[in-house]
The first five atom37 places (N, CA, C, CB, O) and aatype in JSON, in Angstrom:
{
  "aatype": [12, 0, 0, 19, 12, 9, 7, 19, 3, 14, 1, 11, 0, 15, 8, 16, 0, 19, 0, 10, 15, 0, 0, 6, 6, 14, 10, 7, 6, 10, 1, 19, 1, 0, 4, 0, 0, 5, 0, 7, 1, 10, 10, 0, 17, 0, 0, 0, 17, 14, 5, 1, 16, 17, 0, 7, 1, 7, 1, 1, 17, 8, 1, 14, 14, 0, 7, 14, 0, 0, 7, 19, 1, 7],
  "atom_mask": [
    [1, 1, 1, 1, 1],
    [1, 1, 1, 1, 1],
    [1, 1, 1, 1, 1],
    [1, 1, 1, 1, 1],
    [1, 1, 1, 1, 1],
    [1, 1, 1, 1, 1],
    [1, 1, 1, 0, 1],
    [1, 1, 1, 1, 1],
    [1, 1, 1, 1, 1],
    [1, 1, 1, 1, 1],
    [1, 1, 1, 1, 1],
    [1, 1, 1, 1, 1],
    [1, 1, 1, 1, 1],
    [1, 1, 1, 1, 1],
    [1, 1, 1, 1, 1],
    [1, 1, 1, 1, 1],
    [1, 1, 1, 1, 1],
    [1, 1, 1, 1, 1],
    [1, 1, 1, 1, 1],
    [1, 1, 1, 1, 1],
    [1, 1, 1, 1, 1],
    [1, 1, 1, 1, 1],
    [1, 1, 1, 1, 1],
    [1, 1, 1, 1, 1],
    [1, 1, 1, 1, 1],
    [1, 1, 1, 1, 1],
    [1, 1, 1, 1, 1],
    [1, 1, 1, 0, 1],
    [1, 1, 1, 1, 1],
    [1, 1, 1, 1, 1],
    [1, 1, 1, 1, 1],
    [1, 1, 1, 1, 1],
    [1, 1, 1, 1, 1],
    [1, 1, 1, 1, 1],
    [1, 1, 1, 1, 1],
    [1, 1, 1, 1, 1],
    [1, 1, 1, 1, 1],
    [1, 1, 1, 1, 1],
    [1, 1, 1, 1, 1],
    [1, 1, 1, 0, 1],
    [1, 1, 1, 1, 1],
    [1, 1, 1, 1, 1],
    [1, 1, 1, 1, 1],
    [1, 1, 1, 1, 1],
    [1, 1, 1, 1, 1],
    [1, 1, 1, 1, 1],
    [1, 1, 1, 1, 1],
    [1, 1, 1, 1, 1],
    [1, 1, 1, 1, 1],
    [1, 1, 1, 1, 1],
    [1, 1, 1, 1, 1],
    [1, 1, 1, 1, 1],
    [1, 1, 1, 1, 1],
    [1, 1, 1, 1, 1],
    [1, 1, 1, 1, 1],
    [1, 1, 1, 0, 1],
    [1, 1, 1, 1, 1],
    [1, 1, 1, 0, 1],
    [1, 1, 1, 1, 1],
    [1, 1, 1, 1, 1],
    [1, 1, 1, 1, 1],
    [1, 1, 1, 1, 1],
    [1, 1, 1, 1, 1],
    [1, 1, 1, 1, 1],
    [1, 1, 1, 1, 1],
    [1, 1, 1, 1, 1],
    [1, 1, 1, 0, 1],
    [1, 1, 1, 1, 1],
    [1, 1, 1, 1, 1],
    [1, 1, 1, 1, 1],
    [1, 1, 1, 0, 1],
    [1, 1, 1, 1, 1],
    [1, 1, 1, 1, 1],
    [1, 1, 1, 0, 1]
  ],
  "atom_positions": [
    [[-2.51, 19.7, -8.11], [-1.95, 17.91, -7.66], [-2.48, 18.72, -6.4], [0.18, 17.01, -7.8], [-2.56, 19.95, -6.3]],
    [[-2.93, 17.46, -5.2], [-3.31, 17.19, -4.36], [-2.18, 17.83, -3.17], [-3.63, 15.88, -4.57], [-0.99, 17.73, -3.48]],
    [[-2.49, 18.45, -1.91], [-1.34, 18.79, -0.73], [-0.79, 17.61, -0.42], [-1.86, 19.45, 0.67], [0.43, 17.5, -0.29]],
    [[-1.8, 16.4, -0.25], [-0.41, 14.97, -0.19], [-1.57, 13.47, -0.16], [0.97, 15.02, 2.02], [-2.7, 13.43, 0.3]],
    [[-0.85, 12.47, -0.78], [-1.51, 11.64, -0.49], [-1.16, 10.3, 0.0], [-2.06, 11.64, -1.28], [-0.22, 9.73, 0.55]],
    [[-2.54, 9.99, -0.52], [-2.98, 8.17, 0.62], [-2.44, 7.59, 1.04], [-3.47, 6.98, 0.3], [-2.92, 7.25, 2.12]],
    [[-0.94, 6.86, 0.7], [-1.2, 5.4, -0.1], [-1.87, 4.3, 1.18], [0.0, 0.0, 0.0], [-1.35, 4.01, 2.26]],
    [[-3.45, 3.75, 0.52], [-3.2, 2.09, 1.45], [-2.92, 0.86, 0.61], [-4.7, 1.53, 2.34], [-3.2, 0.52, -0.54]],
    [[-2.39, 0.42, 1.43], [-1.52, -1.52, 1.68], [-2.61, -2.0, 2.58], [0.51, -1.73, 2.83], [-2.56, -2.18, 3.8]],
    [[-4.22, -2.3, 1.27], [-4.72, -3.81, 1.48], [-4.67, -4.59, 2.18], [-4.5, -4.46, 0.95], [-5.87, -4.85, 2.08]],
    [[-4.18, -5.59, 3.19], [-4.09, -6.7, 2.91], [-5.8, -7.64, 3.88], [-2.32, -7.05, 3.39], [-6.89, -7.23, 4.28]],
    [[-5.3, -8.61, 3.85], [-6.29, -9.46, 4.62], [-7.01, -9.19, 6.36], [-5.48, -10.77, 4.64], [-8.15, -9.1, 6.81]],
    [[-5.75, -9.15, 6.87], [-6.29, -8.78, 8.51], [-6.19, -7.34, 8.43], [-5.26, -9.42, 9.96], [-7.02, -6.76, 9.12]],
    [[-5.52, -6.72, 7.88], [-5.17, -4.95, 8.51], [-4.95, -4.39, 7.31], [-3.64, -4.58, 9.63], [-4.3, -4.93, 6.41]],
    [[-5.53, -3.21, 7.25], [-5.06, -2.33, 6.17], [-3.69, -1.15, 6.58], [-6.49, -1.48, 5.73], [-3.41, -1.17, 7.77]],
    [[-3.17, -0.54, 6.03], [-2.43, 0.25, 6.78], [-1.73, 1.44, 5.33], [-1.19, -0.88, 7.8], [-0.94, 1.37, 4.39]],
    [[-2.61, 2.38, 5.94], [-2.04, 3.62, 5.32], [-1.07, 4.67, 5.7], [-2.91, 4.22, 5.11], [-0.66, 5.02, 6.81]],
    [[-0.8, 5.07, 4.56], [0.66, 6.11, 4.65], [0.09, 7.5, 4.48], [1.97, 5.84, 3.26], [-1.1, 7.22, 4.63]],
    [[0.11, 8.99, 4.25], [0.17, 9.91, 4.17], [1.92, 10.14, 3.77], [-0.53, 10.38, 5.26], [3.03, 9.72, 4.11]],
    [[1.14, 11.37, 2.55], [2.99, 11.1, 2.32], [2.72, 12.84, 1.65], [3.85, 9.25, 0.72], [1.83, 12.98, 0.82]],
    [[3.43, 13.9, 2.02], [3.88, 15.57, 1.36], [3.87, 15.52, 0.33], [5.17, 16.27, 1.54], [4.12, 14.37, -0.03]],
    [[3.57, 16.72, -1.11], [3.96, 16.62, -2.23], [5.52, 16.76, -2.46], [3.24, 17.46, -2.86], [5.95, 16.77, -3.61]],
    [[6.5, 16.87, -1.23], [7.4, 17.07, -1.35], [8.01, 14.74, -0.7], [7.66, 18.83, -0.49], [8.98, 14.46, 0.0]],
    [[7.35, 14.1, -1.09], [6.96, 12.42, -0.62], [7.32, 12.71, 0.85], [8.06, 10.86, -1.44], [8.07, 11.85, 1.34]],
    [[7.02, 13.57, 1.55], [7.73, 12.73, 3.2], [6.81, 12.51, 3.84], [8.73, 13.53, 4.33], [5.73, 13.09, 3.67]],
    [[7.05, 11.41, 4.92], [6.29, 11.17, 5.27], [5.14, 12.19, 6.4], [6.84, 10.23, 5.47], [5.54, 12.93, 7.3]],
    [[3.79, 11.97, 6.06], [2.92, 12.62, 7.24], [2.38, 12.01, 8.86], [1.7, 12.87, 6.52], [2.24, 12.33, 10.05]],
    [[2.16, 10.69, 7.68], [1.09, 10.09, 9.48], [1.22, 8.66, 8.95], [0.0, 0.0, 0.0], [1.28, 8.43, 7.74]],
    [[1.26, 7.38, 10.2], [0.78, 6.61, 9.03], [-0.64, 5.48, 10.18], [2.56, 5.5, 8.08], [-0.52, 5.67, 11.39]],
    [[-1.76, 4.49, 9.76], [-1.93, 4.18, 10.42], [-2.35, 2.48, 10.25], [-2.48, 5.11, 10.8], [-2.34, 2.16, 9.06]],
    [[-2.55, 1.87, 10.74], [-2.92, 0.35, 10.69], [-4.68, 0.11, 11.46], [-1.49, -0.61, 11.78], [-4.83, 0.5, 12.62]],
    [[-5.61, -0.37, 10.89], [-6.37, -0.96, 11.5], [-6.7, -2.24, 10.89], [-7.3, -0.22, 11.72], [-5.89, -2.95, 10.3]],
    [[-7.84, -2.46, 11.04], [-8.0, -4.2, 11.17], [-8.56, -4.25, 10.38], [-8.58, -5.04, 12.23], [-9.46, -3.45, 10.6]],
    [[-8.76, -4.82, 9.18], [-9.34, -5.39, 7.48], [-11.49, -5.7, 7.87], [-8.07, -7.79, 6.9], [-12.31, -6.61, 7.72]],
    [[-11.43, -4.29, 8.4], [-13.33, -4.66, 8.16], [-13.57, -3.57, 8.33], [-14.39, -5.68, 9.19], [-12.76, -2.72, 8.71]],
    [[-15.19, -3.32, 8.0], [-16.18, -2.1, 7.31], [-16.06, -1.75, 8.89], [-18.08, -2.47, 6.35], [-14.86, -1.48, 8.8]],
    [[-16.32, -1.54, 10.21], [-16.32, -1.08, 11.6], [-14.21, 0.14, 11.56], [-16.47, -3.18, 12.98], [-13.86, 1.21, 12.06]],
    [[-13.58, -0.77, 10.8], [-13.06, 0.55, 11.54], [-12.58, 1.32, 9.84], [-11.37, 0.17, 13.02], [-11.5, 1.74, 9.43]],
    [[-13.63, 1.26, 9.35], [-13.24, 2.66, 7.48], [-13.82, 3.76, 8.59], [-14.79, 2.47, 5.1], [-12.92, 4.58, 8.79]],
    [[-14.5, 3.93, 9.03], [-14.21, 5.21, 9.97], [-13.66, 5.56, 10.52], [0.0, 0.0, 0.0], [-13.88, 6.75, 10.78]],
    [[-12.78, 5.1, 11.02], [-11.75, 5.51, 11.29], [-10.87, 5.23, 10.7], [-11.54, 5.41, 12.15], [-10.06, 5.27, 11.63]],
    [[-10.21, 4.91, 9.73], [-9.87, 5.44, 8.25], [-10.21, 6.72, 7.63], [-10.4, 4.64, 7.4], [-9.21, 7.37, 7.32]],
    [[-11.2, 7.21, 7.4], [-11.67, 8.23, 6.98], [-11.45, 9.63, 8.17], [-13.09, 7.78, 6.62], [-11.14, 10.78, 7.88]],
    [[-11.68, 9.12, 9.41], [-11.33, 10.28, 10.02], [-9.62, 10.63, 10.53], [-12.28, 10.23, 11.18], [-9.29, 11.61, 11.21]],
    [[-9.19, 10.15, 10.29], [-7.21, 9.91, 10.2], [-7.02, 10.62, 9.15], [-6.38, 8.18, 9.87], [-6.14, 11.49, 9.09]],
    [[-7.84, 10.33, 8.18], [-7.45, 11.4, 6.42], [-7.83, 12.47, 6.46], [-8.15, 11.04, 4.93], [-7.26, 13.36, 5.82]],
    [[-9.26, 12.78, 7.47], [-9.79, 14.16, 7.5], [-8.35, 14.86, 7.98], [-11.26, 14.4, 8.63], [-8.01, 15.55, 7.02]],
    [[-7.71, 14.95, 8.66], [-6.51, 15.87, 8.4], [-6.13, 16.44, 7.47], [-5.63, 15.49, 8.55], [-6.49, 17.61, 7.45]],
    [[-5.49, 16.09, 6.6], [-5.61, 16.4, 5.0], [-6.97, 16.38, 3.71], [-4.7, 15.42, 4.54], [-7.51, 15.45, 3.11]],
    [[-7.17, 18.02, 3.68], [-7.94, 17.86, 3.13], [-7.97, 18.51, 1.85], [-8.68, 17.98, 3.79], [-8.96, 19.07, 1.39]],
    [[-6.73, 18.4, 1.24], [-6.87, 18.5, 0.3], [-5.65, 17.04, -0.29], [-6.78, 20.07, 0.03], [-4.51, 17.23, -0.72]],
    [[-6.24, 15.89, -0.13], [-5.6, 14.53, -0.19], [-6.44, 13.41, -1.47], [-5.76, 13.86, 1.56], [-7.56, 12.91, -1.62]],
    [[-5.01, 13.42, -2.24], [-5.57, 11.75, -2.7], [-5.15, 10.91, -2.76], [-5.95, 11.38, -3.62], [-3.92, 10.8, -2.78]],
    [[-6.23, 9.59, -2.82], [-6.18, 8.49, -2.13], [-5.32, 7.81, -3.49], [-7.76, 7.86, -1.54], [-5.63, 7.91, -4.68]],
    [[-4.12, 7.07, -2.89], [-3.34, 5.74, -3.99], [-4.06, 4.67, -3.3], [-1.28, 5.42, -3.94], [-4.61, 4.88, -2.22]],
    [[-4.07, 3.1, -4.09], [-4.29, 1.5, -3.25], [-3.51, 0.93, -4.26], [0.0, 0.0, 0.0], [-3.05, 1.22, -5.37]],
    [[-3.53, -0.01, -3.48], [-2.64, -1.15, -4.13], [-3.12, -2.17, -4.0], [-1.4, -1.37, -3.73], [-2.95, -2.95, -3.06]],
    [[-4.29, -2.41, -5.66], [-5.4, -3.77, -5.75], [-4.42, -5.12, -6.01], [0.0, 0.0, 0.0], [-3.32, -5.26, -6.54]],
    [[-5.44, -6.12, -5.34], [-4.85, -8.16, -5.84], [-6.32, -8.16, -7.07], [-5.18, -10.16, -3.72], [-7.41, -7.61, -7.15]],
    [[-5.29, -9.4, -8.06], [-6.35, -9.92, -7.87], [-5.69, -11.16, -7.8], [-7.41, -9.67, -8.77], [-4.5, -11.34, -8.05]],
    [[-6.96, -12.5, -7.22], [-7.04, -13.7, -7.2], [-6.92, -14.62, -7.92], [-7.66, -13.85, -6.92], [-8.08, -14.99, -8.12]],
    [[-6.11, -15.39, -8.59], [-6.22, -16.5, -9.47], [-6.53, -17.52, -8.6], [-5.03, -16.8, -10.32], [-6.26, -17.74, -7.42]],
    [[-7.29, -18.22, -9.66], [-7.37, -19.82, -9.22], [-7.47, -20.53, -10.28], [-8.54, -20.27, -8.33], [-8.13, -20.2, -11.27]],
    [[-6.66, -21.85, -10.13], [-7.19, -22.41, -11.34], [-8.06, -23.31, -11.34], [-6.39, -22.86, -12.02], [-8.18, -24.28, -10.59]],
    [[-9.15, -22.74, -12.84], [-10.7, -23.88, -12.71], [-10.58, -24.92, -12.27], [-11.44, -24.38, -13.9], [-9.44, -24.99, -11.8]],
    [[-11.29, -26.1, -12.1], [-11.92, -27.42, -11.55], [-12.95, -27.96, -12.3], [-12.48, -27.27, -10.24], [-14.03, -27.48, -12.65]],
    [[-12.67, -28.57, -12.41], [-13.62, -30.25, -12.47], [-13.61, -29.55, -14.6], [0.0, 0.0, 0.0], [-12.63, -29.36, -15.32]],
    [[-15.26, -29.34, -14.93], [-15.44, -29.41, -15.53], [-14.94, -28.07, -16.52], [-16.32, -29.89, -15.2], [-14.55, -28.26, -17.67]],
    [[-15.01, -26.86, -15.99], [-14.45, -25.19, -15.71], [-13.36, -25.44, -16.55], [-13.94, -24.57, -13.95], [-13.38, -24.79, -17.6]],
    [[-11.98, -26.55, -16.29], [-10.76, -26.3, -16.69], [-11.07, -26.71, -17.43], [-9.7, -26.54, -16.28], [-11.76, -27.26, -16.57]],
    [[-11.67, -27.59, -19.37], [-11.73, -28.04, -19.83], [-11.27, -29.94, -19.76], [0.0, 0.0, 0.0], [-10.85, -30.78, -20.56]],
    [[-11.71, -29.89, -18.18], [-10.99, -31.2, -17.97], [-11.95, -32.09, -20.25], [-11.92, -32.31, -15.52], [-12.77, -31.83, -21.12]],
    [[-10.59, -33.4, -19.74], [-11.75, -34.25, -20.83], [-11.03, -35.01, -20.35], [-12.07, -34.19, -22.58], [-9.89, -34.91, -19.88]],
    [[-12.38, -36.6, -20.56], [-11.97, -37.47, -20.15], [-12.04, -39.19, -21.33], [0.0, 0.0, 0.0], [-11.58, -40.25, -20.9]]
  ]
}
């Protein structure tokens, strides 16, 4: 088991990462803008814990189909 777990909550405008110890104590937190340019900042922050595991929260976008794809019959 890794000494540190880093959980990431991706949102539309920002991503928040929290580092937790094996005892589930918070070690640090970082919020960055949701853009590719901030990825390096997140990785540099996480480098403080070389024995780390990443955990992320996924999102599924459900949109109702429209038009003929929806099986609309006229």
